[in-house]
C-alpha positions in Angstrom: 27.9 7.6 183.3 31.6 7.1 184.0 33.9 4.9 181.9 34.2 2.5 184.8 30.5 1.5 184.4 29.9 -2.1 183.5 28.3 -2.5 180.1 26.4 -5.8 179.7 27.8 -8.0 177.0 24.5 -8.9 175.4 24.8 -11.8 172.9 28.6 -11.6 172.5 29.3 -14.2 175.2 31.7 -16.0 172.9 34.1 -13.1 173.2 36.4 -12.7 176.2 34.3 -11.4 179.1 34.4 -10.7 182.8 31.8 -11.7 185.4 31.0 -8.8 187.8 28.9 -8.6 191.0 28.4 -5.6 193.3 30.4 -6.0 196.4 30.2 -2.5 197.9 29.6 -1.6 201.5 29.2 1.4 203.8 31.5 2.5 206.5 30.4 5.2 208.9 28.0 6.8 206.5 30.5 6.8 203.6 29.9 4.7 200.6 32.6 2.2 199.7 32.2 1.3 196.1 33.2 -2.3 195.4 33.0 -4.9 192.6 33.8 -8.6 192.6 35.6 -9.5 189.3 36.1 -12.9 187.7 37.8 -12.8 184.2 36.8 -15.4 181.7 40.0 -15.6 179.6 43.2 -13.8 179.1 41.6 -11.1 177.0 38.9 -10.3 179.6 38.2 -6.5 179.9 39.8 -4.7 182.8 38.1 -1.8 184.7 39.8 1.6 184.2 42.6 2.4 186.5 43.7 -1.3 187.0 46.7 -2.8 185.2 45.8 -6.4 186.0 42.8 -8.2 187.4 43.1 -9.1 191.1 43.1 -12.9 191.8 40.8 -14.7 194.2 41.5 -13.3 197.7 43.2 -10.2 196.3 42.1 -6.6 196.0 43.0 -3.4 194.1 42.0 -0.4 196.1 41.9 3.3 195.8 44.6 5.3 197.5 42.1 6.7 200.0 40.7 3.3 200.9 44.3 1.9 201.2 45.2 4.6 203.7 42.0 4.0 205.7 42.5 0.2 205.8 46.1 0.6 207.0 45.0 3.0 209.8 43.6 2.2 213.2 40.3 3.9 212.2 39.8 1.3 209.4 40.2 -1.8 211.6 36.4 -2.4 211.6 36.2 -2.1 207.8 39.2 -4.4 207.4 37.1 -7.2 208.8 34.7 -6.9 205.8 37.6 -6.5 203.3 40.1 -9.2 204.2 41.6 -9.5 200.8 45.3 -8.9 200.2 46.0 -5.6 198.6 48.0 -6.1 195.4 47.6 -2.7 193.7 45.9 0.7 193.7 43.3 2.1 191.4 44.6 4.9 189.3 42.9 8.2 188.6 41.0 7.0 185.4 39.0 4.6 187.6 38.0 7.1 190.3 35.7 10.1 190.4 37.6 11.8 193.3 40.9 11.7 195.1 39.1 10.7 198.4 36.8 8.1 196.9 36.7 4.8 198.7 36.7 2.0 196.1 38.0 -1.5 195.5 38.0 -4.4 193.0 38.1 -7.8 194.5 39.0 -11.0 192.7 36.6 -13.9 192.8 36.4 -17.5 191.5 32.9 -18.5 192.6 30.7 -16.2 190.4 28.2 -18.0 188.2 26.2 -16.3 185.5 22.7 -17.6 184.6 19.2 -16.4 184.7 19.0 -17.4 188.4 22.4 -16.1 189.5 21.0 -12.8 190.9 23.3 -9.8 190.7 26.1 -11.4 188.5 26.6 -9.9 185.1 28.7 -10.9 182.2 30.3 -7.9 180.4 32.6 -7.6 177.4 33.7 -4.0 178.2 33.8 -1.3 180.8 32.3 1.9 179.6 29.0 3.7 179.1 26.1 1.3 179.9 22.6 1.6 178.7 21.0 4.8 179.7 17.3 5.5 179.4 16.5 8.7 177.6 14.9 11.1 180.1 13.2 14.3 179.3 15.0 17.3 180.7 13.2 18.6 183.8 13.0 22.4 183.6 12.7 22.8 187.4 16.1 21.1 187.8 17.5 23.2 185.1 16.1 26.3 186.8 17.7 25.1 190.1 21.1 24.7 188.4 21.0 28.1 186.7 20.1 29.9 189.9 22.7 28.1 191.9 25.5 29.1 189.4 24.3 32.7 189.3 24.0 33.1 193.0 27.4 31.6 193.6 29.2 33.5 190.9 27.6 36.9 191.2 29.1 37.8 194.6 32.6 37.1 193.2 32.2 39.7 190.5 30.9 42.2 193.1 33.8 41.6 195.4 36.3 42.1 192.5 34.7 45.4 191.7 34.8 46.5 195.3 38.4 45.4 195.8 39.5 47.8 193.0 38.2 50.8 195.0 40.2 49.9 198.2 42.8 52.5 199.1 41.0 55.3 197.1 41.9 58.1 199.6 45.6 57.2 199.7 45.6 57.0 195.9 44.1 60.5 195.6 46.8 61.9 197.8 49.5 60.4 195.6 47.8 61.9 192.5 47.8 65.3 194.2 51.5 65.1 194.7 51.9 64.3 191.0 49.9 67.5 190.1 52.4 69.4 192.3 55.3 68.3 190.2 53.6 69.3 186.9 51.2 66.6 185.8 47.9 67.8 184.3 44.5 66.3 185.1 44.4 64.0 182.1 47.9 62.7 182.8 46.9 62.2 186.4 43.9 60.1 185.4 46.1 58.0 183.0 48.5 57.4 185.8 45.6 56.3 188.1 44.5 53.9 185.4 48.0 52.6 185.0 48.2 52.0 188.8 44.9 50.1 188.6 46.1 48.1 185.7 49.5 47.2 187.3 47.7 46.2 190.5 45.2 44.0 188.6 48.0 42.3 186.7 50.0 41.8 189.9 46.8 40.4 191.6 46.3 38.0 188.7 49.8 36.8 189.0 49.5 36.3 192.7 46.1 34.7 192.2 47.5 32.3 189.7 50.3 31.2 192.0 47.8 30.9 194.9 45.5 28.8 192.6 48.3 26.5 191.7 49.1 25.9 195.3 45.5 25.3 196.2 45.2 22.9 193.3 48.2 20.9 194.4 46.6 20.3 197.8 43.0 19.9 196.5 43.3 16.1 196.4 43.5 15.9 200.2 40.2 17.8 200.7 36.9 16.1 201.1 34.0 18.6 201.3 30.5 17.2 201.7 31.8 13.9 200.4 33.0 15.6 197.2 36.7 15.4 196.3 38.7 16.2 193.2 42.0 15.3 191.6 44.4 18.2 190.8 44.0 17.4 187.1 40.3 18.3 187.4 41.2 21.9 188.3 42.5 22.9 184.9 40.5 25.9 183.6 39.6 26.2 179.9 42.2 28.2 178.0 39.5 30.4 176.5 38.0 31.2 180.0 41.5 31.8 181.4 42.2 34.4 178.7 38.8 35.9 179.2 39.5 36.4 183.0 43.0 37.7 182.2 41.6 40.3 179.9 38.4 41.2 181.8 39.8 41.8 185.3 42.4 44.4 184.3 40.0 46.1 182.0 37.4 46.2 184.8 39.9 47.6 187.2 40.8 50.5 184.8 37.1 51.3 184.0 36.1 51.3 187.7 39.0 53.5 188.6 38.2 56.1 185.9 34.5 55.9 186.9 35.4 56.6 190.5 37.5 59.7 189.5 34.6 61.3 187.6 33.6 63.4 190.7 37.0 64.2 192.0 39.1 67.3 191.4 42.8 66.6 192.0 44.7 69.8 192.6 48.4 70.3 193.4 47.7 71.1 197.1 45.2 68.4 197.7 42.1 66.5 196.6 38.8 68.4 196.4 35.7 66.2 196.0 32.5 67.8 194.8 31.4 70.0 197.6 27.8 68.7 197.4 27.7 65.4 195.5 24.6 65.1 193.2 21.9 63.2 194.9 21.7 59.6 193.7 18.7 59.1 191.3 16.3 56.3 192.1 14.5 55.8 188.8 17.2 54.0 186.9 18.1 51.8 189.9 14.5 50.6 190.1 14.6 49.6 186.4 17.0 46.8 187.1 14.9 44.7 189.5 11.7 45.6 187.7 13.3 44.5 184.4 14.3 41.2 186.1 10.8 40.5 187.3 9.6 41.5 183.8 11.8 38.8 182.3 10.7 36.1 184.8 7.0 36.9 184.9 6.0 35.6 181.4 7.0 32.1 182.4 4.7 32.0 185.3 1.8 29.5 184.6 3.6 27.7 181.8 3.4 23.9 181.6 6.3 22.2 183.4 7.7 20.8 180.2 6.7 23.7 178.0 9.0 24.5 175.2 8.6 28.2 176.2 11.1 27.6 179.1 13.9 30.0 178.1 17.2 29.5 180.0 18.6 32.8 178.8 15.5 34.6 179.9 15.8 33.1 183.4 19.5 33.9 183.5 18.9 37.5 182.5 16.0 37.9 185.0 18.0 36.6 188.0 21.0 38.6 187.0 19.0 41.9 186.8 17.5 41.2 190.2 20.9 40.5 191.8 22.5 43.5 190.1 19.6 45.6 191.3 20.7 45.0 194.9 24.1 46.6 194.1 22.4 49.5 192.4 19.8 50.2 195.1 22.0 49.8 198.1 24.0 53.1 197.6 20.8 55.0 197.3 19.3 53.4 200.4 22.5 54.0 202.3 22.7 57.7 201.4 19.0 58.3 202.1 19.0 56.6 205.5 22.3 57.9 206.9 21.4 61.5 205.9 18.4 61.3 208.3 20.1 59.7 211.3 20.2 62.0 214.3 22.7 62.9 216.9 24.0 60.6 219.6 27.1 59.8 221.5 30.6 60.6 220.4 31.2 57.2 218.8 27.8 57.3 217.0 28.5 60.8 215.7 31.9 59.8 214.4 30.4 56.8 212.6 27.4 58.6 211.1 29.5 61.5 209.9 32.0 59.1 208.3 29.1 57.3 206.6 27.6 60.6 205.4 30.8 61.6 203.8 31.4 58.2 202.1 28.2 56.3 202.0 29.2 54.9 198.6 32.3 53.3 200.1 30.3 51.7 202.9 27.8 50.4 200.3 30.5 48.8 198.2 31.9 47.1 201.3 28.6 45.2 201.9 27.4 44.8 198.3 28.8 41.3 197.9 27.2 40.2 201.2 23.9 41.6 200.2 24.0 39.9 196.8 25.0 36.6 198.4 22.2 36.8 201.1 19.5 37.8 198.5 20.4 34.8 196.3 20.6 32.5 199.3 17.1 33.5 200.5 15.7 32.9 197.0 17.5 29.5 196.7 16.3 28.5 200.2 12.7 29.3 199.2 13.0 27.5 195.9 14.6 24.3 197.3 12.1 24.2 200.1 9.2 24.6 197.7 10.3 21.9 195.3 11.9 19.3 197.6 8.6 17.5 198.1 8.6 16.9 194.3 12.0 15.2 194.4 11.8 13.6 197.8 9.7 10.5 198.3 8.7 9.5 201.8 9.0 5.8 202.6 6.7 3.6 204.7 9.6 2.6 207.0 8.9 2.8 210.7 12.2 3.9 212.1 10.9 3.7 215.7 10.8 -0.1 215.4 13.9 -0.9 213.3 16.7 1.0 211.6 18.2 -1.7 209.3 17.0 -4.7 207.4 18.9 -7.7 206.0 17.8 -10.5 203.6 18.6 -14.0 204.7 19.1 -16.8 202.2 18.5 -20.5 202.5 22.2 -21.1 203.1 22.0 -19.2 206.4 19.8 -20.8 209.1 17.4 -18.4 210.8 18.4 -19.4 214.3 22.1 -18.9 213.6 21.5 -15.5 212.0 19.2 -14.4 214.9 21.7 -15.5 217.5 24.7 -13.8 215.8 22.9 -10.5 215.3 21.6 -10.6 218.8 25.1 -11.0 220.1 26.3 -8.0 218.1 27.0 -5.0 220.1 24.4 -2.3 219.8 21.9 -4.5 217.9 18.6 -6.2 218.9 16.9 -8.4 216.3 13.8 -10.2 215.2 13.2 -12.4 212.1 10.4 -12.6 209.6 10.3 -15.9 207.6 8.8 -16.4 204.2 9.6 -13.0 202.6 6.1 -12.6 201.0 3.8 -9.7 201.2 0.7 -11.8 200.9 -0.6 -15.3 200.4 1.0 -17.1 197.5 -2.3 -18.8 196.9 -5.8 -17.6 198.1 -6.9 -19.6 201.0 -3.5 -21.1 201.8 -4.0 -20.5 205.5 -7.4 -22.2 205.6 -7.5 -25.1 208.1 -7.0 -28.4 206.4 -5.3 -27.0 203.4 -2.2 -28.9 202.1 0.9 -26.8 201.4 3.9 -28.1 199.4 7.3 -26.9 200.4 10.0 -26.8 197.7 13.0 -24.6 196.9 15.3 -23.8 194.0 19.0 -23.9 194.4 20.0 -22.4 191.1 20.4 -25.6 189.2 17.5 -26.0 186.7 18.5 -29.7 186.1 18.2 -30.6 189.8 15.2 -32.8 190.8 13.4 -32.0 194.1 10.6 -33.8 195.8 8.2 -31.3 197.4 7.3 -31.9 201.1 3.6 -31.7 202.0 2.3 -30.1 205.1 -1.3 -29.8 206.3 -2.6 -26.6 208.0 -3.8 -27.7 211.5 -7.6 -27.5 212.1 -7.1 -25.5 215.2 -4.9 -22.8 213.7 -5.5 -19.4 215.1 -6.6 -16.5 213.0 -4.9 -13.1 213.7 -5.0 -9.7 212.2 -2.0 -8.6 210.2 -0.1 -5.5 211.2 2.5 -3.6 209.2 6.1 -4.5 209.6 8.9 -1.9 210.0 9.1 -1.6 206.3 5.4 -0.6 206.0 4.2 -3.9 204.5 1.2 -5.9 205.7 2.0 -9.6 205.4 -0.4 -12.5 204.9 0.2 -16.2 205.1 1.2 -18.2 208.1 3.2 -17.3 211.1 5.1 -20.4 212.2 8.0 -21.4 214.4 10.7 -23.5 212.8 9.7 -26.5 215.0 6.2 -26.5 213.6 7.4 -27.2 210.0 8.2 -30.6 208.5 11.9 -31.7 208.4 14.0 -30.5 205.5 11.8 -27.4 204.7 13.3 -24.5 206.6 16.5 -24.6 204.5 14.3 -23.7 201.5 12.9 -20.6 202.9 14.3 -17.1 202.5 13.8 -14.6 205.3 14.2 -11.0 206.4 15.8 -9.8 209.6 15.1 -6.4 211.1 17.6 -4.7 213.3 17.0 -2.1 216.0 20.2 -0.2 216.7 21.5 1.5 219.8 21.4 5.1 218.8 24.0 6.0 221.4 26.6 3.7 219.7 28.0 5.2 216.5 29.5 1.9 215.4 26.3 -0.1 215.7 25.6 -0.1 211.9 29.1 -1.2 211.1 28.9 -3.9 213.8 25.8 -5.2 212.0 27.5 -5.2 208.6 30.5 -7.1 210.0 28.1 -9.7 211.4 26.4 -10.1 208.0 29.8 -10.6 206.4 30.7 -13.3 209.0 27.4 -15.0 208.2 28.2 -15.1 204.5 25.3 -12.9 203.4 25.8 -11.6 199.9 25.0 -8.0 200.8 25.0 -5.7 203.8 21.9 -5.0 205.8 20.3 -1.8 204.3 19.7 1.2 206.4 16.0 2.1 206.6 15.4 5.8 205.8 12.3 7.9 206.1 12.7 9.6 202.7 14.7 9.3 199.5 15.8 12.2 197.2 16.1 12.2 193.4 19.8 11.7 192.5 20.0 14.7 190.2 18.3 16.9 192.8 20.6 15.6 195.5 23.6 16.3 193.3 22.5 19.9 192.7 22.0 20.4 196.5 25.5 19.0 197.2 27.0 21.3 194.6 25.2 24.2 196.3 26.7 23.3 199.7 30.2 23.0 198.3 29.9 26.3 196.4 28.3 28.1 199.4 31.3 27.0 201.6 33.7 28.7 199.1 31.5 31.8 198.8 31.3 32.1 202.6 35.1 31.9 202.8 35.3 34.7 200.2 32.8 36.8 202.2 34.9 36.4 205.3 38.1 37.3 203.5 36.4 40.4 202.0 35.1 41.6 205.3 38.6 41.2 206.9 40.3 43.1 204.1 37.7 45.9 204.1 38.0 46.3 207.9 41.8 46.4 207.7 41.6 48.9 204.9 39.2 51.1 206.9 41.5 51.1 209.9 44.5 51.8 207.8 42.9 54.8 206.1 41.7 56.3 209.4 44.9 55.6 211.3 46.1 59.2 211.3 42.7 60.6 212.2 42.3 58.2 215.1 45.8 59.0 216.3 44.9 62.7 216.3 41.7 62.2 218.3 43.5 60.0 220.8 46.1 62.8 221.2 43.2 65.2 222.2 42.1 62.8 224.9 39.4 60.7 223.2 39.1 57.3 224.7 40.5 54.4 222.5 37.4 52.3 223.3 35.2 55.0 221.9 37.1 55.2 218.6 38.0 51.7 217.7 37.4 48.7 219.8 33.7 48.5 220.3 31.8 51.6 219.2 32.9 53.8 216.4 34.2 51.2 214.0 31.4 48.8 215.1 28.7 51.4 214.1 30.4 52.1 210.8 30.3 48.4 210.0 26.9 47.4 211.6 24.8 50.2 209.9 25.8 49.3 206.3 25.5 45.6 206.9 22.1 46.1 208.5 20.8 48.1 205.6 22.3 45.8 203.1 20.7 42.7 204.8 17.3 44.5 204.9 17.5 45.2 201.2 18.8 41.7 200.4 15.9 40.2 202.3 13.3 42.2 200.3 14.9 41.3 197.0 15.5 37.7 198.0 11.9 37.2 199.0 10.6 38.8 195.8 12.9 36.6 193.6 12.0 33.5 195.6 8.3 34.1 195.2 8.6 34.6 191.5 10.7 31.5 191.0 8.2 29.4 193.1 5.4 30.7 190.9 7.3 29.6 187.9 7.4 26.0 189.3 3.7 26.0 190.1 4.4 25.9 193.9 2.7 27.9 196.6 4.8 30.7 198.0 6.0 29.7 201.5 8.6 31.5 203.6 10.6 29.7 206.2 11.2 32.7 208.5 13.6 30.7 210.7 15.8 30.0 207.8 15.6 33.5 206.5 16.6 34.8 210.0 19.6 32.4 210.1 20.7 33.6 206.7 20.5 37.3 207.6 22.0 36.9 211.0 25.1 34.9 209.9 26.9 37.8 208.1 25.9 40.2 210.9 
């Protein structure tokens, strides 16, 4: 809970305190967090990010809300927030640079046991949190999300080190010509990789600082950050600074193990040793072996081991990168003859199947993880999503009317609202207050409470007519069956309708995007204490929804990384083959056959197709095991799987 949370004052009312009431609203599906504040003394606590309490009719707003209210787009919201802006909420009082929030001064708040929604607090800070047992399924979701999002990054880094390998080998051959021996040549290659990695880290640091500077203006899936949030841990920064160059050197030396660099050129092993399958299979099998023991465990069993889950998922994802080169080599070696473009592409893949596999390894890992996550989220969403009884075909919003607002006036005002049709339910009870209250001849007493316990009221009697009609109750749009009496205001005794609360249901014009905000503005003009609520068909657990939002944000970043990796790899392929393609064009080969649509297309499509096929198999396997761990039936949404595999292609 953030430091801006109101913490009830308990019994310390004698101390300086502040009265607080929720005053938030919604504007075009975006939450606008708001609080009404009424200090009770000069030492009343202030919310974080505010230097002084706003007075009655004044507001302190977040920078994003201020910009919205001052723009033409926020004209409709301004009607609900008419207070004069006297300050802005600083970063300590916000959870994101684009958060819409305000504090409004008030002078009419009253705190008592009947005040409803008004709290007296002596501090802003951590409120009372109920201790909740950790849900292993949500922990599992979080772990898998982090691994699936981070693993492709490591794979792309490893692949990037190998770009430009052929041109590097030709440079090393020139060094042999001027007297360098093989060991010195490899040390020079390692030095080049180290220098490139360090230069890349420097460029990445500058790029990160620029991105961080502009991060405050980005709102992705309703998530925004301040630049100060994007300060990495010093320990993690040092770890990255040491790991990336070391990985670049090790990968370079590993890549040179099968290359003989001579003064007159580079000679690769004439017949590369066939890739062995057995050790590659050990990785995914080991991953399944780590996850399998947790199948059938109780949901809150102490045997749930986060490290075991992490290791199992990692081995399965790494298994994709280990198996793909073997699959690529085996398949392309058996591909037959065809057209010129096909032969050029296949021959190139046969000569450098490892390079092609490295190009799509990151994509395959991302797709495998995405398929497993999609299966896992689909399988457990019913556990964290509750379906409501609301009938959205009859109404889409509901408002609560209080005795201060006459039913007739509220109905007329909402009916005149653009995009809204309305009907009213009086009484606000789900059943009879007293058994037999609707029996003909019964006497009912109407009274109301206005919040003053010392006030004296004289109840008004009313006798149920003898000829009252009996009717069968039906469910309302909120799914409730109501009992009692259905009366028109004219049938009631004088001075009784003002003591009744009511509910108003609103049917919105789905073709008018501003209809919900029109209804909220009408509620504000009527003086209702809260906005009409939007009726929904289902509600998700907050933690589950937060994990899903984090996944969407992370997936957007990973997709951007995949796109950048594909672009760089294609540019690198064209650059390395530039001389070869120029020679073929000089001999009369059509440019279309070589580059535009056929040769390069096949060289890209075949590896991606094989990588996606392998990713689908591993992703389905991992998803099935994870679902079994959560005691859910294995279900595959083939439409979603198809969309995930077709997007990279």
